[in-house]
VOPAGU-2260 file (C-alpha; in pm, 1 decimal, decimal comma):
REM VOPAGU-2260
SITE   aa  ch    i         X         Y         Z
SITE  MET   A    0   25833,3    4802,5     729,2
SITE  ARG   A    1   25982,6    4461,4     811,5
SITE  ASP   A    2   26334,4    4491,6     953,1
SITE  GLU   A    3   26480,8    4158,0     846,1
SITE  LYS   A    4   26811,6    4207,9    1024,6
SITE  GLN   A    5   26639,4    4280,4    1354,8
SITE  LEU   A    6   26416,7    3974,5    1318,0
SITE  ARG   A    7   26714,7    3750,1    1240,4
SITE  ASP   A    8   26917,2    3890,8    1528,7
SITE  ILE   A    9   26640,7    3845,0    1785,1
SITE  ALA   A   10   26549,3    3495,6    1666,5
SITE  THR   A   11   26915,2    3393,3    1688,3
SITE  LYS   A   12   26947,1    3532,6    2042,7
SITE  MET   A   13   26635,0    3344,8    2150,3
SITE  VAL   A   14   26785,6    3006,9    2063,6
SITE  VAL   A   15   27151,6    3064,4    2146,4
SITE  LYS   A   16   27337,2    2760,4    2282,8
SITE  GLY   A   17   27325,9    2732,9    2660,1
SITE  LYS   A   18   26998,2    2922,8    2698,2
SITE  GLY   A   19   26627,7    2861,3    2649,1
SITE  ILE   A   20   26290,6    3026,6    2686,2
SITE  LEU   A   21   26078,8    3034,8    3002,0
SITE  ALA   A   22   25711,2    2999,5    2911,9
SITE  ALA   A   23   25527,1    3195,7    3181,2
SITE  ASP   A   24   25224,5    3274,3    2966,7
SITE  GLU   A   25   24963,7    3065,3    3145,6
SITE  SER   A   26   24615,9    3211,3    3120,2
SITE  THR   A   27   24442,4    3303,0    3445,5
SITE  PRO   A   28   24235,9    2978,7    3450,8
SITE  THR   A   29   24548,3    2766,5    3395,7
SITE  CYS   A   30   24741,0    2956,3    3660,9
SITE  SER   A   31   24447,2    2910,6    3897,3
SITE  LYS   A   32   24462,9    2532,0    3852,5
SITE  ARG   A   33   24831,2    2533,4    3941,6
SITE  PHE   A   34   24769,7    2752,1    4244,9
SITE  ASP   A   35   24487,8    2517,6    4353,3
SITE  SER   A   36   24744,3    2236,1    4363,2
SITE  ILE   A   37   24936,6    2422,0    4634,5
SITE  SER   A   38   24626,9    2570,3    4806,3
SITE  ILE   A   39   24700,6    2930,4    4707,9
SITE  ASP   A   40   24423,4    3169,5    4604,5
SITE  SER   A   41   24465,3    3282,3    4244,5
SITE  THR   A   42   24432,9    3653,8    4305,4
SITE  TYR   A   43   24584,6    3924,5    4088,2
SITE  GLU   A   44   24831,3    4001,4    4368,3
SITE  ASN   A   45   24936,2    3638,3    4422,0
SITE  ARG   A   46   24991,7    3585,6    4049,7
SITE  ASN   A   47   25205,0    3901,1    4048,6
SITE  GLU   A   48   25406,3    3773,5    4346,2
SITE  TYR   A   49   25461,3    3436,3    4179,6
SITE  ARG   A   50   25585,2    3584,1    3852,1
SITE  ASN   A   51   25803,3    3825,2    4050,7
SITE  MET   A   52   25961,8    3527,6    4229,3
SITE  LEU   A   53   26043,5    3366,6    3894,0
SITE  PHE   A   54   26175,3    3670,5    3708,9
SITE  THR   A   55   26390,8    3818,4    3986,3
SITE  ALA   A   56   26591,5    3501,3    4049,9
SITE  ASP   A   57   26959,3    3598,2    4061,0
SITE  ASN   A   58   27146,2    3531,0    3736,9
SITE  LEU   A   59   26840,7    3387,8    3560,4
SITE  GLU   A   60   26981,3    3544,4    3243,8
SITE  GLU   A   61   27265,7    3291,1    3245,7
SITE  TYR   A   62   27019,0    3020,1    3142,6
SITE  ILE   A   63   26715,2    3201,8    3002,0
SITE  SER   A   64   26718,5    3402,7    2677,7
SITE  GLY   A   65   26353,0    3505,7    2674,0
SITE  VAL   A   66   26029,9    3489,3    2871,4
SITE  ILE   A   67   25681,3    3446,5    2723,7
SITE  LEU   A   68   25428,3    3656,5    2914,2
SITE  PHE   A   69   25048,6    3657,6    2937,0
SITE  ASP   A   70   24877,6    3993,4    2883,3
SITE  GLU   A   71   24813,9    4039,4    3256,4
SITE  THR   A   72   25176,7    3967,9    3343,9
SITE  PHE   A   73   25300,1    4185,4    3058,1
SITE  ARG   A   74   25141,6    4484,3    3234,2
SITE  GLN   A   75   25255,1    4393,9    3586,4
SITE  SER   A   76   25564,9    4508,3    3775,4
SITE  THR   A   77   25818,0    4380,7    4024,7
SITE  THR   A   78   25709,9    4389,7    4387,2
SITE  CYS   A   79   26012,2    4587,5    4504,0
SITE  ASP   A   80   25970,8    4948,5    4617,8
SITE  ASP   A   81   26057,1    5078,8    4268,9
SITE  LYS   A   82   25790,4    4857,6    4104,5
SITE  ILE   A   83   25975,7    4817,6    3775,5
SITE  PRO   A   84   25753,3    4693,9    3489,5
SITE  PHE   A   85   25837,4    4329,0    3418,3
SITE  VAL   A   86   25912,5    4404,2    3052,4
SITE  GLU   A   87   26160,4    4674,7    3151,4
SITE  TYR   A   88   26311,8    4458,6    3426,6
SITE  LEU   A   89   26365,6    4156,4    3199,7
SITE  THR   A   90   26513,4    4372,7    2924,7
SITE  SER   A   91   26760,0    4522,9    3174,3
SITE  LYS   A   92   26884,6    4169,0    3248,1
SITE  GLY   A   93   26933,4    4090,1    2880,5
SITE  ILE   A   94   26624,5    3866,1    2871,3
SITE  ILE   A   95   26397,1    3922,2    2570,7
SITE  PRO   A   96   26029,6    3984,1    2660,3
SITE  GLY   A   97   25767,9    3797,1    2458,1
SITE  ILE   A   98   25388,6    3784,9    2456,9
SITE  LYS   A   99   25124,8    3517,2    2398,7
SITE  VAL   A  100   24881,3    3658,1    2142,1
SITE  ASP   A  101   24645,0    3373,5    2052,3
SITE  LYS   A  102   24299,7    3358,7    2209,4
SITE  GLY   A  103   24299,5    2987,5    2274,7
SITE  ALA   A  104   24193,3    2667,1    2099,7
SITE  LYS   A  105   23819,9    2640,5    2027,4
SITE  ASP   A  106   23609,1    2364,1    1875,2
SITE  LEU   A  107   23657,4    2339,3    1497,8
SITE  ALA   A  108   23309,7    2366,7    1346,5
SITE  GLY   A  109   23210,0    2051,7    1159,5
SITE  PHE   A  110   23493,0    1839,6    1300,9
SITE  LYS   A  111   23429,6    1647,7    1621,2
SITE  ASN   A  112   23705,8    1655,7    1883,7
SITE  GLU   A  113   23929,3    1888,9    1680,6
SITE  LYS   A  114   24041,6    2241,7    1763,7
SITE  ILE   A  115   24122,8    2565,6    1584,6
SITE  THR   A  116   24316,3    2845,5    1751,6
SITE  GLU   A  117   24149,0    3185,3    1738,3
SITE  GLY   A  118   24283,8    3538,6    1773,3
SITE  LEU   A  119   24359,2    3676,4    1427,0
SITE  ASP   A  120   24094,0    3949,3    1446,6
SITE  GLY   A  121   24257,4    4273,3    1556,0
SITE  LEU   A  122   24598,1    4105,3    1583,8
SITE  ARG   A  123   24785,4    4369,9    1381,8
SITE  ASP   A  124   24683,1    4644,4    1625,3
SITE  ARG   A  125   24759,2    4430,5    1928,9
SITE  LEU   A  126   25105,3    4344,6    1795,6
SITE  ASN   A  127   25185,7    4709,5    1731,4
SITE  GLU   A  128   25082,6    4795,4    2088,1
SITE  TYR   A  129   25290,9    4511,2    2234,5
SITE  TYR   A  130   25592,6    4618,4    2030,4
SITE  ASP   A  131   25560,7    4973,9    2164,1
SITE  LEU   A  132   25543,6    4826,9    2515,9
SITE  GLY   A  133   25866,1    4630,6    2461,9
SITE  ALA   A  134   25772,0    4287,1    2322,4
SITE  ARG   A  135   26019,5    4151,9    2069,5
SITE  PHE   A  136   25868,6    3808,9    2010,5
SITE  ALA   A  137   25525,4    3648,8    2030,0
SITE  LYS   A  138   25371,7    3302,3    2061,1
SITE  TRP   A  139   25075,4    3130,4    1898,5
SITE  ARG   A  140   24984,8    2769,5    1981,3
SITE  ALA   A  141   24797,8    2535,2    1751,4
SITE  VAL   A  142   24661,3    2207,0    1887,8
SITE  ILE   A  143   24655,4    1880,7    1691,4
SITE  THR   A  144   24482,7    1580,5    1851,2
SITE  ILE   A  145   24551,9    1218,5    1759,4
SITE  ASP   A  146   24257,0     978,1    1780,9
SITE  ASN   A  147   24053,2     748,6    1558,1
SITE  ASP   A  148   24035,4     912,2    1212,5
SITE  ILE   A  149   24186,9    1239,8    1333,7
SITE  PRO   A  150   24357,6    1472,0    1279,8
SITE  SER   A  151   24173,7    1560,8     961,1
SITE  ASP   A  152   24340,4    1742,1     675,1
SITE  ALA   A  153   24101,5    2029,8     740,1
SITE  CYS   A  154   24222,6    2068,7    1098,8
SITE  ILE   A  155   24590,2    2061,5    1004,2
SITE  TYR   A  156   24545,9    2305,8     714,8
SITE  ALA   A  157   24325,8    2545,9     911,9
SITE  ASN   A  158   24572,3    2563,4    1199,6
SITE  ALA   A  159   24874,8    2586,6     971,0
SITE  HIS   A  160   24713,3    2872,3     779,5
SITE  ALA   A  161   24634,6    3057,4    1103,4
SITE  LEU   A  162   24992,9    3008,5    1223,2
SITE  ALA   A  163   25124,9    3147,5     895,5
SITE  ARG   A  164   24896,3    3453,1     901,1
SITE  TYR   A  165   24996,0    3520,0    1261,5
SITE  ALA   A  166   25366,5    3482,8    1176,3
SITE  SER   A  167   25340,2    3719,2     882,1
SITE  LEU   A  168   25165,1    3982,5    1093,6
SITE  CYS   A  169   25431,8    3944,4    1364,0
SITE  GLN   A  170   25715,5    4004,8    1119,7
SITE  GLU   A  171   25531,8    4304,1     973,7
SITE  SER   A  172   25545,3    4449,6    1327,2
SITE  ASN   A  173   25912,7    4343,6    1370,8
SITE  ILE   A  174   25817,0    4084,2    1627,7
SITE  VAL   A  175   25969,5    3736,4    1599,3
SITE  PRO   A  176   25694,7    3471,2    1586,6
SITE  ILE   A  177   25724,7    3150,5    1784,3
SITE  VAL   A  178   25540,7    2900,1    1564,0
SITE  GLU   A  179   25393,2    2628,1    1785,9
SITE  PRO   A  180   25213,3    2336,9    1615,4
SITE  GLU   A  181   25161,6    2101,7    1909,6
SITE  VAL   A  182   25071,1    1740,6    1842,6
SITE  LEU   A  183   24928,7    1642,3    2178,9
SITE  MET   A  184   25060,7    1357,3    2393,9
SITE  ASN   A  185   24708,7    1258,9    2502,2
SITE  GLY   A  186   24594,8     923,9    2363,6
SITE  SER   A  187   24701,0     563,0    2323,2
SITE  HIS   A  188   24890,1     610,6    1994,5
SITE  THR   A  189   25237,8     472,3    1937,4
SITE  ILE   A  190   25550,9     677,0    1887,9
SITE  GLU   A  191   25537,7     581,3    1518,8
SITE  THR   A  192   25193,7     740,4    1486,1
SITE  CYS   A  193   25317,9    1053,9    1661,9
SITE  TYR   A  194   25601,8    1067,5    1410,5
SITE  GLU   A  195   25371,5    1040,7    1109,4
SITE  ILE   A  196   25125,1    1301,9    1234,3
SITE  SER   A  197   25401,9    1541,2    1337,0
SITE  LYS   A  198   25570,7    1500,6     998,7
SITE  ARG   A  199   25242,2    1567,6     819,0
SITE  THR   A  200   25176,8    1873,6    1035,2
SITE  LEU   A  201   25522,2    2024,9     991,7
SITE  ASN   A  202   25506,7    1983,7     614,3
SITE  VAL   A  203   25181,6    2176,8     593,1
SITE  VAL   A  204   25297,6    2442,7     840,1
SITE  PHE   A  205   25609,0    2523,8     637,9
SITE  GLU   A  206   25412,2    2514,7     314,5
SITE  GLN   A  207   25179,0    2779,1     459,0
SITE  LEU   A  208   25462,3    2986,8     604,7
SITE  LEU   A  209   25627,4    3009,2     265,0
SITE  LEU   A  210   25296,8    3085,1      89,0
SITE  ASN   A  211   25247,2    3374,7     329,9
SITE  HIS   A  212   25598,7    3513,6     269,9
SITE  VAL   A  213   25719,5    3446,9     623,5
SITE  MET   A  214   26097,6    3485,2     653,7
SITE  LEU   A  215   26212,3    3155,3     804,1
SITE  GLU   A  216   26535,8    3308,9     937,1
SITE  GLY   A  217   26318,5    3526,1    1161,2
SITE  ILE   A  218   26106,4    3261,7    1335,2
SITE  VAL   A  219   26151,3    3010,9    1616,8
SITE  LEU   A  220   25977,2    2673,1    1585,6
SITE  LYS   A  221   25823,1    2531,5    1903,9
SITE  PRO   A  222   25722,9    2170,3    1829,4
SITE  ASN   A  223   25638,8    1867,4    2035,9
SITE  MET   A  224   25889,4    1589,1    2076,8
SITE  ILE   A  225   25808,9    1256,8    1912,1
SITE  ILE   A  226   25688,3    1040,2    2198,3
SITE  SER   A  227   25438,4     764,6    2273,3
SITE  GLY   A  228   25085,6     865,7    2369,1
SITE  LEU   A  229   25036,3     893,4    2743,3
SITE  ASP   A  230   24804,6     589,2    2744,2
SITE  CYS   A  231   25008,4     378,7    2504,1
SITE  ASP   A  232   25096,8      33,9    2643,0
SITE  SER   A  233   25445,8      57,0    2492,7
SITE  GLN   A  234   25634,0     367,9    2606,2
SITE  ALA   A  235   25938,2     445,6    2392,9
SITE  ASP   A  236   26259,8     500,5    2586,9
SITE  ALA   A  237   26463,0     820,8    2583,7
SITE  ASP   A  238   26701,2     700,3    2311,9
SITE  LYS   A  239   26410,1     619,6    2080,6
SITE  VAL   A  240   26246,4     956,1    2151,1
SITE  ALA   A  241   26569,4    1138,1    2069,6
SITE  GLU   A  242   26625,4     937,7    1752,1
SITE  MET   A  243   26274,1     978,8    1609,2
SITE  THR   A  244   26238,3    1341,0    1712,3
SITE  TYR   A  245   26562,7    1440,9    1546,5
SITE  LYS   A  246   26479,5    1237,7    1234,1
SITE  CYS   A  247   26140,0    1408,4    1204,4
SITE  LEU   A  248   26288,1    1755,0    1243,2
SITE  LYS   A  249   26587,5    1698,4    1016,1
SITE  GLU   A  250   26361,9    1576,8     736,6
SITE  ASN   A  251   26091,7    1841,7     771,5
SITE  VAL   A  252   26233,7    2166,7     914,2
SITE  PRO   A  253   26426,1    2386,5     667,8
SITE  ALA   A  254   26784,4    2475,8     756,8
SITE  GLU   A  255   26698,4    2847,2     735,1
SITE  VAL   A  256   26515,2    2825,5    1069,0
SITE  PRO   A  257   26768,0    2943,6    1332,5
SITE  GLY   A  258   26641,7    2729,4    1615,3
SITE  ILE   A  259   26389,9    2487,5    1756,7
SITE  ALA   A  260   26268,1    2539,9    2113,6
SITE  PHE   A  261   26076,2    2234,0    2228,8
SITE  LEU   A  262   25758,8    2246,6    2433,5
SITE  SER   A  263   25747,2    1999,5    2720,3
SITE  GLY   A  264   25388,4    1898,4    2644,5
SITE  GLY   A  265   25308,8    1731,5    2973,9
SITE  GLN   A  266   25636,5    1541,7    3009,5
SITE  SER   A  267   25786,6    1530,5    3355,8
SITE  SER   A  268   26058,6    1786,5    3424,4
SITE  ASP   A  269   26325,7    1516,0    3429,2
SITE  LEU   A  270   26213,5    1353,4    3103,9
SITE  ALA   A  271   26192,1    1685,4    2917,7
SITE  THR   A  272   26549,5    1761,6    3022,2
SITE  SER   A  273   26677,2    1411,8    2945,3
SITE  HIS   A  274   26528,2    1400,9    2595,5
SITE  LEU   A  275   26675,6    1741,2    2510,4
SITE  GLN   A  276   27017,7    1636,0    2639,7
SITE  LYS   A  277   27023,8    1313,3    2441,1
SITE  MET   A  278   26940,7    1489,4    2114,0
SITE  ASN   A  279   27207,2    1753,4    2161,9
SITE  ASP   A  280   27465,7    1496,8    2268,1
SITE  LYS   A  281   27401,2    1251,7    1983,8
SITE  TYR   A  282   27338,3    1491,6    1695,9
SITE  LYS   A  283   27528,5    1808,5    1787,6
SITE  ASN   A  284   27759,5    1781,4    1485,3
SITE  ASP   A  285   27476,2    1728,6    1238,4
SITE  MET   A  286   27234,4    2009,3    1327,7
SITE  PRO   A  287   27149,0    2285,6    1079,1
SITE  TRP   A  288   26969,5    2471,4    1362,5
SITE  ASN   A  289   27005,3    2493,0    1740,3
SITE  LEU   A  290   26791,1    2272,9    1965,7
SITE  THR   A  291   26679,0    2428,4    2291,7
SITE  PHE   A  292   26377,5    2450,4    2523,5
SITE  SER   A  293   26068,9    2663,3    2571,4
SITE  TYR   A  294   25928,5    2496,0    2879,4
SITE  GLY   A  295   25646,0    2605,9    3103,9
SITE  ARG   A  296   25549,7    2347,5    3360,5
SITE  ALA   A  297   25877,3    2154,7    3313,1
SITE  LEU   A  298   26066,5    2466,7    3429,7
SITE  GLN   A  299   25817,9    2595,8    3685,6
SITE  HIS   A  300   25688,3    2282,2    3859,0
SITE  ASP   A  301   25968,3    2248,5    4114,4
SITE  ALA   A  302   25974,2    2622,2    4182,9
SITE  LEU   A  303   25595,9    2641,5    4232,7
SITE  ASN   A  304   25593,6    2352,8    4478,0
SITE  THR   A  305   25886,6    2496,4    4672,2
SITE  TRP   A  306   25758,1    2855,4    4675,0
SITE  LEU   A  307   25413,0    2773,7    4821,1
SITE  GLY   A  308   25327,7    3142,5    4829,8
SITE  LYS   A  309   25599,1    3239,4    5078,9
SITE  ASN   A  310   25936,5    3068,0    5023,3
SITE  ILE   A  311   26077,1    3309,9    4766,8
SITE  VAL   A  312   26446,7    3220,2    4791,4
SITE  ASP   A  313   26378,7    2845,8    4793,4
SITE  GLY   A  314   26147,8    2879,8    4494,1
SITE  GLN   A  315   26413,6    3071,4    4303,4
SITE  THR   A  316   26675,9    2812,2    4392,7
SITE  SER   A  317   26453,8    2537,1    4248,8
SITE  LEU   A  318   26392,5    2737,7    3931,3
SITE  LEU   A  319   26762,6    2805,2    3878,1
SITE  LYS   A  320   26851,2    2440,4    3937,7
SITE  ARG   A  321   26606,6    2327,4    3670,0
SITE  ALA   A  322   26704,9    2609,0    3431,4
SITE  ARG   A  323   27072,6    2515,2    3466,1
SITE  ALA   A  324   26998,0    2148,9    3395,7
SITE  ASN   A  325   26819,5    2244,1    3074,4
SITE  SER   A  326   27095,3    2489,3    2983,3
SITE  LEU   A  327   27346,9    2206,3    3004,5
SITE  ALA   A  328   27109,9    1983,7    2805,3
SITE  THR   A  329   27129,3    2228,9    2513,2
SITE  LEU   A  330   27503,2    2156,6    2511,8
SITE  GLY   A  331   27452,9    1780,9    2532,4
SITE  GLU   A  332   27574,9    1778,0    2891,7
SITE  VAL   A  333   27426,8    1659,8    3220,6
SITE  VAL   A  334   27443,5    1812,6    3568,6
């Protein structure tokens, strides 16, 4: 039976001011690519060591409210003599453990260059198992591509429907769903086009959430920021990004949602922090929900390149420095 109070309480804790979510849910292939960049073999043991370096950083809980885990990591433990399961260790620090449950974006049949996220089959049973193992929130990512004549209505509706079914199943299992409809940065589109596609996507997503009886007070939205395509000749500045992102969210995200935790989406670490700070500084007195971060690469990049497989303390120092900068950004402040 859905415990609405528990869902509201957890969702609120996930997006509390001054804290954000560490996305450490990279699949093994994605993690392998990152390890290749620093010439480290992507073995089970090395991935365990890397996640251990991140999670055991002193006072990480001052800046991080939750961590999204991949299934492999969810079942791993700290590398200390006691070998404490990561889920148990994070919980002991007051950090909420979460789990990525989608099975990845696959080609959408009949629609060239568009994707549909899979993973609904068997999801109820998987969610119940993850809850018993300590997960209190989950994540599902939908991918929307901007190009000539796309995204199609079919792609947006199919992904929105999948997100809504996933969210409803999560709440049935008393797991808070992170709803992530990502409009990709890839392409030569303008910031205005990103705005229009993001607006269209959010409208359909919330339509489907309501149709599927998802309690909005018990979700966290994880959207893209409104930015120019990576290959666009005219790159909007940080003030424009903040203005258009906030406008899009204010007009399309219901006030019942407790918080919005942005994805970084390929932005540099500095830009992701700067954009978040500008929004919270400029609009902090007008927000019906909290604005925070759910960054993966934008939180981990500095730590990964400092760690290099051996420099544990230096890697943790880099992680904490970046986490603190984003923590301050949620308050509209700078380091």
